[in-house]
C-alpha positions as CSV (number, residue, x, y, z in Angstrom):
1,M,46.8,51.1,-78.6
2,V,47.3,50.6,-74.8
3,E,44.3,51.6,-72.7
4,M,44.4,52.8,-69.1
5,K,41.1,51.7,-67.3
6,L,40.5,53.2,-64.3
7,A,39.2,51.2,-61.2
8,K,35.7,51.7,-60.3
9,L,34.5,52.7,-57.1
10,R,33.9,49.7,-54.7
11,T,30.5,49.9,-53.4
12,S,30.7,46.5,-51.8
13,A,32.6,43.4,-51.5
14,S,31.3,40.1,-50.6
15,T,33.0,36.8,-49.0
16,N,31.4,33.7,-49.3
17,G,28.5,35.0,-50.8
18,R,27.8,37.3,-47.7
19,K,28.3,41.3,-47.7
20,L,31.0,42.3,-45.1
21,W,29.2,45.4,-43.7
22,Q,25.5,44.5,-43.0
23,P,23.5,47.8,-41.1
24,E,21.2,45.1,-39.5
25,L,24.0,42.9,-37.7
26,L,24.8,46.6,-36.0
27,N,21.1,47.3,-35.1
28,E,18.5,44.4,-35.8
29,S,15.7,47.4,-35.5
30,Y,17.2,48.9,-38.6
31,K,14.9,49.2,-41.5
32,D,16.1,49.6,-44.7
33,I,13.3,51.5,-45.9
34,G,10.9,54.2,-44.3
35,T,11.1,56.0,-40.8
36,R,11.0,53.7,-37.5
37,S,7.7,53.8,-35.8
38,L,7.5,55.2,-32.0
39,W,7.2,51.8,-30.6
40,V,10.1,50.6,-32.9
41,D,12.5,53.6,-31.8
42,Y,10.9,52.7,-28.0
43,C,11.7,49.2,-27.9
44,T,15.0,49.7,-29.6
45,N,16.0,52.4,-26.7
46,S,14.7,51.0,-24.1
47,T,16.6,50.1,-20.6
48,I,13.5,47.2,-19.7
49,H,15.1,44.1,-20.2
50,G,13.4,42.0,-23.2
51,F,11.7,45.0,-24.7
52,K,14.4,45.2,-27.6
53,Y,14.0,41.3,-29.0
54,L,10.3,42.5,-29.6
55,V,11.3,44.4,-33.0
56,G,14.0,43.7,-35.3
57,N,13.7,42.6,-39.0
58,K,15.8,39.4,-38.4
59,R,13.7,38.5,-35.7
60,T,11.4,35.4,-36.5
61,T,8.0,35.1,-35.3
62,V,8.5,32.5,-33.2
63,E,11.0,34.4,-31.0
64,R,9.1,37.1,-30.7
65,I,6.0,35.5,-29.5
66,W,8.4,33.9,-26.9
67,W,9.6,37.4,-25.7
68,I,6.2,38.1,-25.7
69,V,5.1,35.6,-23.5
70,V,8.3,35.9,-21.1
71,C,7.4,40.0,-20.8
72,L,3.9,39.5,-19.9
73,L,5.0,36.8,-17.0
74,S,7.5,39.5,-15.8
75,L,5.1,42.1,-15.7
76,Y,2.6,39.5,-14.1
77,G,4.8,38.3,-11.5
78,C,5.9,42.8,-10.6
79,G,2.2,43.5,-10.4
80,S,1.4,40.5,-8.2
81,L,4.4,40.9,-5.7
82,I,3.7,44.5,-5.7
83,H,-0.1,44.2,-4.9
84,S,0.7,41.6,-2.0
85,V,3.6,44.5,-0.7
86,Y,0.8,47.4,-1.0
87,R,-2.0,45.2,0.8
88,K,0.2,44.5,3.4
89,W,1.3,48.1,3.6
90,D,-2.5,49.6,3.4
91,R,-3.6,46.5,6.2
92,E,-0.8,46.5,8.6
93,P,1.0,49.8,8.5
94,V,1.8,49.9,12.1
95,V,3.7,47.0,14.1
96,V,3.8,46.9,17.6
97,T,7.3,46.2,19.2
98,F,9.2,46.8,22.6
99,A,11.0,50.0,22.6
100,E,14.5,50.5,22.6
101,K,15.6,51.3,25.7
102,P,13.8,51.3,29.2
103,A,12.2,54.3,30.5
104,P,12.0,55.4,34.5
105,V,9.2,55.3,36.7
106,F,8.7,58.7,37.0
107,T,7.7,59.4,33.3
108,I,4.3,58.2,34.3
109,P,1.9,59.1,37.1
110,F,1.4,56.6,39.8
111,P,-1.8,54.5,39.5
112,A,-5.1,55.9,40.7
113,V,-6.5,54.1,43.5
114,T,-10.4,53.3,43.8
115,I,-11.4,51.9,47.2
116,C,-14.8,50.7,47.9
117,P,-16.1,49.4,51.2
118,E,-18.2,46.5,51.5
119,T,-20.3,47.5,54.3
120,K,-22.6,50.0,52.3
121,V,-24.5,51.6,55.5
122,R,-24.3,51.7,59.2
123,K,-26.5,50.1,61.0
124,K,-28.4,52.5,62.8
125,D,-29.6,54.1,59.4
126,L,-30.6,50.4,58.1
127,D,-30.2,47.0,58.8
128,F,-30.5,45.5,55.6
129,T,-30.6,41.9,56.5
130,T,-33.5,42.8,59.0
131,A,-35.5,45.1,56.4
132,Y,-34.9,42.3,53.8
133,Q,-36.2,39.8,55.9
134,L,-39.6,42.1,56.9
135,F,-39.9,42.6,53.0
136,N,-40.1,39.1,52.2
137,D,-43.0,38.6,55.3
138,E,-46.4,38.5,53.3
139,D,-47.7,39.8,56.6
140,L,-45.3,42.4,58.0
141,W,-44.0,43.7,54.5
142,Q,-46.7,46.4,54.4
143,F,-46.0,48.0,58.0
144,M,-42.8,49.1,56.8
145,A,-41.9,52.6,56.6
146,T,-41.5,54.0,53.3
147,E,-38.7,55.7,53.8
148,Q,-37.2,52.3,54.8
149,L,-38.4,50.8,51.8
150,A,-36.7,53.4,49.9
151,K,-33.1,52.8,51.6
152,L,-33.9,49.1,51.0
153,E,-34.1,49.5,47.2
154,A,-31.4,51.9,47.0
155,L,-29.1,49.4,48.3
156,L,-30.1,46.7,46.3
157,Q,-28.4,48.4,43.6
158,V,-25.1,48.4,45.1
159,C,-25.1,45.2,47.0
160,D,-23.7,42.0,45.7
161,F,-26.9,40.3,46.7
162,S,-29.1,39.6,43.6
163,F,-31.9,38.3,44.8
164,G,-33.8,41.6,45.5
165,I,-34.3,42.7,41.7
166,E,-37.8,41.1,41.4
167,M,-38.5,42.8,44.6
168,N,-39.8,45.8,42.8
169,N,-41.1,46.6,39.4
170,E,-40.7,50.5,39.6
171,S,-38.8,51.6,36.6
172,Y,-37.1,54.6,37.8
173,A,-35.1,56.1,40.9
174,D,-34.6,59.1,40.3
175,D,-33.3,59.6,44.0
176,V,-31.2,56.6,44.2
177,V,-28.0,58.5,44.6
178,E,-29.1,60.6,47.0
179,L,-30.3,58.2,49.5
180,L,-26.8,56.5,48.8
181,Q,-25.1,59.6,49.6
182,R,-27.4,60.2,53.0
183,M,-26.7,56.2,54.2
184,A,-22.9,56.0,53.3
185,I,-20.5,55.5,55.9
186,P,-18.4,58.5,56.9
187,F,-14.7,59.1,55.3
188,D,-13.5,58.8,59.1
189,D,-14.9,55.8,59.9
190,I,-13.2,54.1,56.9
191,F,-9.6,55.7,56.6
192,L,-7.4,55.7,59.9
193,M,-3.9,56.6,58.2
194,C,-2.3,57.1,54.8
195,G,1.1,57.8,53.5
196,W,2.8,58.7,50.5
197,R,6.5,58.1,49.9
198,E,6.9,57.4,53.5
199,H,5.1,60.6,54.7
200,I,2.1,60.8,56.8
201,V,-0.4,62.7,54.8
202,D,-4.0,63.5,55.8
203,C,-6.4,60.8,54.1
204,K,-9.1,63.9,53.0
205,D,-6.3,65.4,50.9
206,F,-5.4,62.3,48.7
207,F,-8.8,60.4,48.6
208,K,-11.8,62.1,47.0
209,Q,-15.4,60.7,46.6
210,T,-16.2,58.8,43.4
211,L,-19.5,57.1,42.3
212,T,-19.2,53.8,41.2
213,E,-21.4,50.6,40.5
214,A,-20.2,49.3,44.2
215,G,-21.8,52.6,45.7
216,I,-20.1,55.5,47.5
217,C,-16.0,55.1,46.8
218,Y,-13.0,56.9,47.3
219,T,-10.4,57.8,44.4
220,F,-6.5,58.9,45.0
221,N,-4.8,60.5,42.2
222,S,-7.3,60.6,39.5
223,L,-7.9,63.5,37.1
224,A,-9.9,66.5,38.7
225,A,-13.6,66.0,37.5
226,D,-13.3,69.4,35.2
227,D,-10.7,67.6,33.3
228,L,-12.0,64.2,32.9
229,M,-15.6,65.0,32.3
230,R,-17.8,67.8,30.2
231,R,-20.0,69.2,32.8
232,E,-21.9,70.9,30.5
233,Q,-22.9,68.0,28.9
234,L,-24.3,66.6,32.6
235,H,-27.1,66.7,34.5
236,T,-26.8,68.8,37.7
237,E,-28.5,66.4,40.6
238,Y,-25.2,65.0,41.8
239,E,-21.1,64.6,41.4
240,Y,-19.6,61.9,40.1
241,M,-16.1,62.6,41.3
242,A,-15.1,65.1,44.1
243,E,-11.3,65.5,42.7
244,N,-10.6,69.1,41.9
245,E,-7.1,69.4,41.5
246,T,-5.9,69.9,38.2
247,S,-3.2,68.4,36.1
248,K,-1.6,71.6,34.7
249,Q,2.1,70.1,33.6
250,W,0.5,66.6,32.4
251,N,-1.4,64.9,29.6
252,M,-1.9,61.3,28.4
253,D,-0.3,62.1,24.7
254,E,2.6,64.2,25.7
255,G,3.4,63.1,29.2
256,Y,4.9,65.6,32.1
257,S,6.5,68.7,30.8
258,N,9.9,69.5,31.4
259,G,9.2,71.8,34.0
260,A,7.0,69.9,36.3
261,G,8.6,69.0,39.6
262,G,8.1,66.3,42.0
263,D,4.8,67.4,43.6
264,T,3.1,67.5,40.5
265,Y,-0.4,66.2,40.0
266,P,-1.1,63.5,39.2
267,R,1.4,62.4,41.4
268,R,4.2,60.1,40.5
269,A,6.9,57.8,42.4
270,F,10.6,58.1,41.9
271,G,11.7,54.7,42.3
272,A,10.6,51.0,43.1
273,G,9.4,49.6,46.6
274,R,7.4,51.0,49.6
275,R,9.5,53.9,50.4
276,A,8.4,55.6,47.2
277,G,4.9,54.0,47.2
278,M,1.6,54.6,49.2
279,F,-0.2,53.0,52.2
280,V,-3.7,53.3,53.6
281,I,-4.8,51.9,56.7
282,L,-8.6,50.8,56.6
283,K,-10.9,50.3,59.3
284,V,-14.5,48.7,59.7
285,Q,-16.8,48.5,63.1
286,K,-17.8,45.0,63.4
287,Y,-21.8,46.2,64.6
288,D,-21.8,47.6,60.8
289,M,-20.9,44.3,59.0
290,D,-23.8,42.7,57.0
291,Y,-23.3,39.4,55.5
292,L,-26.3,39.4,53.2
293,C,-25.7,42.7,51.1
294,G,-21.8,41.7,50.3
295,N,-22.5,37.8,49.9
296,S,-20.8,37.2,53.2
297,F,-17.3,38.9,52.2
298,Q,-16.4,41.6,54.2
299,G,-13.0,44.5,53.7
300,F,-12.9,46.5,50.6
301,K,-12.7,46.2,47.0
302,V,-9.9,47.9,45.3
303,H,-9.3,49.0,41.3
304,L,-6.3,50.4,40.2
305,H,-6.6,52.5,37.0
306,S,-5.1,55.1,34.9
307,P,-5.6,58.7,36.2
308,V,-7.8,59.4,33.0
309,Q,-10.0,56.7,33.4
310,Y,-13.6,56.6,34.9
311,P,-13.2,54.0,37.5
312,R,-15.6,50.9,36.9
313,M,-15.8,48.5,40.0
314,L,-17.7,45.6,38.2
315,N,-15.0,43.2,37.3
316,Q,-11.7,44.8,37.5
317,F,-11.0,44.7,41.5
318,F,-9.1,42.3,43.9
319,R,-10.3,42.6,47.8
320,I,-8.6,43.1,50.9
321,P,-9.7,41.0,53.7
322,L,-10.1,42.3,57.2
323,S,-7.1,41.6,59.4
324,Q,-4.8,40.9,56.2
325,E,-2.1,43.0,55.3
326,V,-2.1,43.2,51.1
327,S,1.1,44.5,49.2
328,V,0.4,45.1,45.7
329,L,3.7,45.1,43.3
330,V,2.6,47.1,40.1
331,D,4.2,46.3,37.0
332,P,3.5,49.2,34.7
333,L,2.1,48.6,30.7
334,V,2.9,51.7,28.7
335,F,1.8,51.7,25.0
336,D,3.8,54.4,23.1
337,T,2.9,55.7,19.5
338,A,5.5,57.0,17.3
339,P,4.9,60.5,15.9
340,N,5.3,59.2,12.3
341,V,2.4,57.2,12.6
342,R,0.2,60.3,13.3
343,R,-0.4,60.8,9.8
344,Y,-2.2,57.3,9.1
345,N,-5.9,57.1,9.4
346,P,-6.7,55.7,13.1
347,Q,-8.6,52.9,11.4
348,R,-5.2,52.0,9.6
349,R,-3.4,52.2,13.1
350,L,-6.0,51.0,15.1
351,C,-6.1,53.7,17.7
352,Y,-7.2,57.1,18.3
353,Y,-5.4,60.4,19.5
354,N,-7.3,62.2,22.0
355,H,-8.1,64.9,19.5
356,E,-9.4,62.2,17.5
357,R,-12.3,61.0,19.1
358,Y,-14.5,63.2,20.4
359,L,-16.6,62.0,23.6
360,R,-19.9,63.4,24.5
361,Y,-19.6,63.3,28.5
362,F,-15.7,63.1,28.9
363,K,-12.6,65.2,27.9
364,V,-10.0,62.7,27.7
365,Y,-10.7,59.7,25.5
366,S,-9.5,55.9,26.5
367,K,-11.1,52.9,25.4
368,F,-12.7,52.7,28.6
369,N,-14.4,55.9,28.7
370,C,-15.4,55.0,25.3
371,D,-17.1,52.0,26.6
372,I,-18.7,53.6,29.4
373,E,-20.5,56.4,27.3
374,C,-21.5,53.6,24.7
375,L,-22.9,51.3,27.5
376,S,-24.8,54.7,28.6
377,N,-26.1,55.5,25.1
378,Y,-26.8,52.2,24.3
379,T,-28.9,51.9,27.8
380,L,-30.9,54.7,27.4
381,K,-32.0,53.5,24.1
382,T,-32.6,50.2,24.8
383,C,-34.3,50.6,28.5
384,G,-35.6,54.4,28.3
385,C,-33.0,55.1,31.3
386,V,-29.9,54.7,32.4
387,P,-28.3,53.4,35.3
388,F,-27.0,55.9,38.5
389,P,-23.4,55.4,38.1
390,L,-23.2,56.1,34.3
391,P,-22.9,59.7,32.9
392,R,-26.0,60.9,31.3
393,T,-28.0,64.2,30.6
394,S,-30.3,66.1,32.5
395,D,-33.4,64.6,30.5
396,A,-32.5,61.1,31.0
397,R,-33.9,59.3,34.1
398,I,-32.3,56.8,36.3
399,C,-33.1,53.2,36.1
400,G,-34.8,51.3,39.0
401,L,-35.2,47.9,40.3
402,G,-37.5,47.2,37.7
403,K,-35.2,48.0,35.0
404,A,-32.5,45.7,36.2
405,S,-32.7,43.0,33.9
406,C,-32.7,45.2,30.8
407,T,-29.6,46.7,31.6
408,D,-28.0,43.6,32.3
409,T,-28.8,42.6,29.0
410,A,-27.5,45.6,27.7
411,L,-24.2,45.5,29.6
412,S,-23.9,41.7,28.0
413,V,-24.5,42.7,24.9
414,L,-21.7,45.3,24.9
415,E,-19.4,42.5,26.4
416,E,-20.0,40.7,23.2
417,M,-19.8,43.6,20.5
418,D,-16.1,42.4,19.5
419,L,-17.5,38.6,19.0
420,L,-20.5,39.6,17.4
421,H,-18.4,42.2,15.4
422,E,-16.2,39.5,14.2
423,L,-19.2,37.4,13.2
424,N,-20.8,40.4,11.6
425,K,-23.7,40.5,13.4
426,T,-23.2,43.5,15.3
427,D,-26.3,46.1,16.0
428,N,-25.6,49.0,13.9
429,F,-25.9,51.3,17.1
430,L,-23.2,49.2,18.4
431,E,-20.9,49.8,15.0
432,H,-21.1,53.7,15.5
433,C,-19.6,53.3,19.3
434,N,-16.2,52.4,17.6
435,C,-13.8,52.3,20.6
436,L,-10.8,51.6,19.4
437,P,-8.0,51.6,21.8
438,A,-6.0,55.1,22.7
439,C,-2.4,55.5,20.9
440,N,-1.2,56.5,23.9
441,S,-2.3,54.6,27.0
442,I,-1.2,53.2,30.4
443,F,-2.4,49.7,32.1
444,Y,-1.0,48.8,35.6
445,N,-0.6,45.0,35.9
446,T,-0.3,44.1,39.6
447,E,1.0,41.1,41.7
448,I,-0.3,40.9,45.1
449,S,0.6,39.0,48.2
450,Q,-0.8,39.2,52.0
451,A,0.0,38.0,55.3
452,M,-1.6,38.4,58.8
453,F,-2.2,41.7,59.8
454,D,-2.2,41.3,63.6
455,W,-2.6,44.8,64.9
456,R,-3.9,44.0,68.5
457,K,-0.8,42.6,69.0
458,L,1.1,45.6,68.0
459,A,-1.3,48.0,70.2
460,E,-0.5,46.3,73.1
461,N,3.0,47.7,73.4
462,I,2.7,50.6,71.2
463,H,0.2,53.0,71.3
464,L,-0.9,53.6,67.4
465,I,-4.2,55.8,66.8
466,A,-6.9,56.6,69.4
467,G,-10.4,55.7,68.6
468,V,-9.7,52.0,67.8
469,T,-11.7,49.8,70.0
470,N,-12.0,45.9,70.5
471,A,-15.2,46.2,67.9
472,T,-12.8,47.7,65.1
473,E,-11.4,45.6,62.2
474,L,-8.1,46.5,60.1
475,S,-6.8,46.1,57.1
476,Y,-3.3,47.3,55.6
477,L,-2.8,48.0,52.0
478,S,0.6,49.1,50.1
479,I,1.1,49.9,47.0
480,H,4.3,50.4,44.7
481,F,6.3,49.8,42.0
482,K,7.8,46.6,41.2
483,I,10.7,47.8,39.2
484,S,12.4,51.1,38.6
485,R,12.5,51.1,35.3
486,F,10.2,49.5,32.4
487,I,10.2,48.8,28.9
488,P,7.2,50.5,26.9
489,I,5.3,48.8,24.1
490,K,5.6,51.2,20.8
491,R,3.6,51.4,17.9
492,S,5.9,52.2,15.0
493,E,5.4,51.9,11.0
494,L,5.9,48.5,9.8
495,F,6.4,49.9,6.1
496,G,7.2,53.9,5.6
497,I,6.5,55.2,1.4
498,S,10.3,54.7,1.0
499,D,10.3,51.1,2.5
500,F,7.5,50.9,0.1
501,L,9.1,52.3,-2.8
502,A,12.1,49.9,-1.9
503,N,10.0,47.2,-2.1
504,C,8.5,48.2,-5.7
505,G,11.5,48.9,-7.2
506,G,13.6,45.8,-5.8
507,V,10.6,43.7,-7.3
508,L,10.8,45.5,-10.2
509,G,14.5,45.6,-11.1
510,L,14.7,41.9,-10.1
511,F,11.8,41.0,-12.9
512,M,12.1,43.7,-15.5
513,G,15.2,45.7,-14.9
514,V,13.2,48.6,-14.3
515,S,14.6,51.8,-12.8
516,I,13.1,55.6,-12.5
517,L,15.0,56.5,-15.7
518,S,12.9,53.6,-17.1
519,I,9.6,55.2,-16.1
520,V,11.0,58.5,-17.1
521,E,11.6,57.0,-20.7
522,I,7.7,55.7,-20.8
523,V,6.5,59.5,-20.1
524,Y,9.0,60.7,-22.4
525,Y,7.9,58.7,-25.5
526,C,4.4,59.1,-24.5
527,T,4.1,62.8,-24.1
528,L,7.3,64.6,-25.5
529,K,8.3,62.4,-28.0
530,P,5.3,62.4,-30.1
531,L,4.9,66.3,-29.5
532,M,8.5,67.2,-30.5
533,A,8.0,64.9,-33.8
534,R,4.8,66.5,-34.5
535,R,6.1,69.9,-34.0
536,G,9.3,68.8,-36.3
537,A,6.9,68.0,-39.4
538,Y,4.6,70.6,-39.1
539,S,7.9,72.9,-39.1
540,R,9.3,71.6,-42.3
541,S,5.9,71.5,-44.1
542,E,6.1,75.2,-43.3
543,T,9.9,75.9,-44.9
544,A,10.2,74.0,-47.3
545,Q,11.2,75.4,-50.8
546,V,10.4,74.1,-54.2
547,I,13.5,73.4,-56.3
548,K,13.0,73.7,-59.9
549,P,14.7,71.2,-62.2
550,A,17.9,73.2,-63.8
551,L,20.1,72.0,-66.6
552,I,23.5,71.5,-65.6
553,L,26.3,73.0,-67.9
554,P,29.7,72.1,-68.3
555,P,32.7,75.0,-68.5
556,E,33.4,77.4,-70.7
557,E,36.9,76.1,-71.9
558,F,35.2,73.2,-73.1
559,G,33.0,75.2,-75.5
560,P,29.7,75.3,-76.1
561,A,27.8,71.9,-75.3
562,G,25.8,72.1,-78.4
563,G,28.4,72.9,-81.2
564,R,31.5,70.9,-79.9
565,A,32.9,68.6,-81.9
566,R,35.2,65.9,-81.6
567,K,38.7,66.6,-82.8
568,V,40.3,63.5,-83.3
569,S,44.0,65.5,-84.0
570,N,43.8,67.0,-80.5
571,K,43.9,64.0,-79.0
572,C,46.9,61.5,-79.7
573,S,47.0,58.0,-78.6
574,V,49.9,56.4,-77.3
575,S,51.1,54.9,-80.6
576,S,51.4,58.0,-82.4
577,V,53.6,59.6,-79.9
578,L,55.8,56.5,-80.2
579,G,55.8,56.8,-84.2
580,K,57.0,60.3,-83.6
581,K,59.7,59.5,-81.7
582,R,61.3,56.8,-83.6
583,F,61.2,58.7,-86.5
584,I,63.4,61.7,-84.8
585,A,65.8,59.5,-83.5
586,M,66.6,57.7,-87.2
587,S,67.1,61.0,-88.9
């Protein structure tokens, strides 16, 4: 009997004792038994480098610990570097650099010029030296007139002569400004001739009276009092500034408007050199000079400042001697702030726009105006009064000579405020000043040269102006820009949001290979993936049908399964068939 054996289905084959197909060779995280967890599924499919080595049946414990340590170190490096980038972005978001291209000088106003005479009073009104000597005489001072004593005390507040602060213990001097204005030298006795852009102009139209620490002074090209100061907050006893020409087409943050012409206010120059600047001839009478009040200095004090700044003659000035020609070359220093810096907090960009910082006495913000207001408030709190040139309300009184030491102390504390702030010893009141620089500001650096002004030799040949006698001393002052174009200093972003994200992305990509899609994957596996898996399990449990067990029967042609008997006759083997064939052949 020949038996035919059918080949069994080959489910597996081995070579050298190993299976030819192993699922774990294709996917090390594959599990033969059970469903993979969410963590294993994420590590298997994540695009973050190193996570796939944390799972897998064939991964040994040492390997897993190694890759866990490597991933943790990479995460720490990423976090440390990103934190340093964030701190730099948070603390120093603004960088100060030079602008890309120069700007012409006609885009900024000509500097405001404040001139103060060293001679404060005419001799016929008060001889300061004689009055001081009489007051120091123990026998004669009691015979001095009351008005003479009042004038002497008023002048002691504006003279450079400093030995008079102990003369009087009076705490208040409410009439000091009235006395100074009454004794002031008339305007025509100070200004002889003025010129602007090579045109002779009326000095009274250009210079207006201003009240400063040096007494009655005169200012050119400053903002009007209504544009600079808040009159509703100030007292009404006297005016600080007499300028009344408004600046309708210029402001500090925006500059000149497109429709501003050549004669707009504040005035501006159109180039460099004497032809584009201003000049003024000043005069003083010899018989009015007093060498005690001015500490022997004669002539004039000059202060160049921004039109939005209230002038202060305390430290920032230069002198014009008599019979001297002084030429001042102005080099503007302009700070401009880029528009994309506006969104930062002022404490981060370290500057204020005009609308961001409210001042009680000034409509326009600048660090100088803020310092003046802070000094006024601090002096009022400390001494109970305010010096006459500082802004004050109607209920605050003017400090007299008896308060001179107190006001000097308050000024010294204010000047040391920055140093005290660094040492964390600043008074709480001064912390409230918060006088940051203005985001847009103008400063005027100067170069000064001078020469002899022998105007008498010139007057012998040419008749200049009537009214000048041998008792007159003249001084010549000219001011003009040094260059026609300047390079502004610009505040701009050091790190924007895009730069910060680019830095963070570069660090994450270098250490971990992280991209935006990697972050989306984390969000997906933390939110959507578990939710969908939970919903899928719930739906399967709801729709699953119970399958009852059933007996599977063979086809009918095979007969009933229970009564079918095996018939050997119906099946012939190979040997019976061959025997039958042999019998037929023999017959």
